[in-house]
N, C-alpha and C positions, 0 to 999 in steps of 0.2 A: 506494500500501499504505500503511495507515494503519498508526503509531506502535504500535498493539498488533498489528496482524500482523506486524511486520519484528518482534517483540520475541516474538513465537511462533516465529516463520520459524525465529528462534537459540536458542531453546530457552529465553528470559530469560525470567523474569515481569515484570511491570508494575506498579509503586506508584507511586499519583498520577498516573497519567494524563492529560499536562493539554491541550485539542483544542490545534487545528489553527489556527493565525491567518491560513489562506486560503493554503495553500501548496502547494496539492496533491500528492499525488507522486512523482514522479522528478524536478517541481522542487521541491519541499523539498528532498529530496534531497540535487542538486544548493547548493540554498543553502548546507543544514551544513553541509558540508564546501568551500565556497570561505569560509563564514567562519572554519571552523578553518586553509585554508590561510592568512589572509589575517593572523593572528596575529603581530603583531612579536615578540621577542624581548624579553627585562624585563632592558633595559638601563637604565632608571629607576626612579624612587621609583615606589610605587604608584598616588599619586593623579595624575602625570602622565599616565595612558595615560587616551583619553577613548576612543567604542565610536564608530559609524557609524551604527548602528542608535538606535533608543528604547530608553532602558530598560526597557519593558515586555516586547522585541522584543525584546531579548535579553541577558535573566534568561529568559525560556522556551528561545530556543534555547542560548543555552552548560548550562542543566538538559539538553536533550536531547544537546547531545554528552561530556555526561557522564556521564548512562547509557548508550552505546553503550565511549566512550573512558573510565574513573572517572579512568589509568592520565594522564592529560593536568595538570597541576599550571600552567599555565597559562595554561588555560579555568579552571579553578575557581579559579586567583587573577583574573579578568576579572568571575565570577561574583561573586563577592565584593565585587569594585569596585563592582557597580552596583546586589548589593545592600545598602552600605555605604552607596552613594547617594540608597535608596528609603527609608532608618531604619531598615532590617530588621537590626538591629547583634549580636539573638541569631543568627540564616543566618551573617550575613556571618563572623562567628565560631567557625561549627563546619565553616566552608567554606577558611578559615584554619588551624584546624587542622589537619584534616585534608591539607592542605598540608604543617605542617610534618612531621608523622609520616611525612613518606612525605620530605621534606626539611630537616630544622631547620636548614639556613643560608640558603633560600631567605627571599634578600630581598625582596621583593615581600612573600612573604607577612610576613613582623614584624616589615617599614615598616606593612601593614593594622592587623594584627593593634595594634598601637601607636596607631594612628591609631582601630583601634573601643574601643580601653579608654581610649583619654585622649571620645569625645567620650560615651560611660556613664560618666563620675567615676573611673575608675580610675588616673588620672596617675598615683601611685605603681610604678603595676605599667605601664604603661605605657615607664617610659622606661627601662627593662630589653632593652626590644622594640626601643628605639631604636636602643641601644646598639651590641644586636645585628644591629641590619640596617646599620647607619655598617661593623662589623666587617666586613663582608658586603661594602660599594661607599663607601667612605668619601671616596669623590668627586663623590656625589650632592650636591645642593645643597637638595632639600626637607627629606629627613629631614633634617636638621639644624635644620631652623625647625619642626619636628615635635615634635622634643628639646625645642627650645627652646620651643616655647607649653607645651607637659607640668611644663616646671622652673617657668615663670613660672604655671601653675593650683595650683600648690604654692609659691607665696611667692619658689624661693628666684633673684631675677631677677639673682646676682650668675651665678650657670650658664645663668640663660636670656640673657645679655646676652652668653657668649661661647658659644653653641651658633649666636646671631640671628648675630657676629657670622664664623665659625667657615662662613655658608652664604654668606654677603656676598664672602667672600676666594676660596671655590670657585668659585664664580657669573662673579668676572673674570677666575679664567684663563683664558689664549686657547685655550686645550685644554677646557674646561666643557664638558656639555651644554650646548642652548640650555635654555636658562628664560623663562617668558614676563615679558612684562612685569607684566603683574599680577602673578604671583609675587613678584617683584624690588619690587612696591612696597608691598605686602604684608611680608614680608621687613626691607623698611628700617624701615617705622609701626613694624609691632613692635618695633625693635631702638631708635627713638625713642621711643616709647613708654615700653621700660624701662629707658632713661636717665633718664627726666623722672620714673620711680617712681622709684630708686634715691638719685635728686639728692634730691628729696621726703625718704628716709625717712634719711637721710648729718645728722650731729648738725649743729646752725648754725655757719656757723666764727663 
C-alpha cells in the first residue's frame, strides 16, 4: 500500500507526498515502525545523537512517521537534527519551535534551537536558549560548550571561558555521561584559545 493509499484509508489528506525509497508496502511499514522503536530517550544534548540512516533517508522516514504520529516529539527533534546537519536551518527551526510549543522545557529542542540561532548569526538570541537548556539538564557537557561558543561569538570572553570550564568540569565527573574524545578536544581547544585572547586583550603588566 502506498503512502497515499494509507492516508486515504485513514481519511487523512496527503500534503507534499514523497516518493518511496525502494522499500515496498509491508516492508516499508515495518521499517518505519522499527525506526520508531529504535529511538532512544533524549538524555544528552541534541548534537550528541547520531542516526544509523543516511540523512537523506532519515529526513524522509522521520517526515513519514510524523505524518501519521505528529505527537512524537523526539521524532520531530531527530528530524530537526537531520535538517540542521543538512543546513536547512529554517526548516529545522520550524520543527524545534513546534516541539517547544508542546513542551516548553524540552532539553533537546532548546539546545537545538540555540544551535540553529548560532549558525544563522543570532548568537544573542541563542544565549537564553542555551541557558534554558542548562536549566532543564544542567549536567550535560555539550550544552555548556554551545553556550560558550555563543558568548565568544559576541565577544564576551569571560563568560565564554566560564562556560567552557564548566563543560570540562562536568566531563571530569565520574558519573558524567560519556563525551567523545573529539568533543572534549574541541572544548579544550576553545578554552585555550579563549584564554589566549583574554591575555592578549588584557593591559600589559
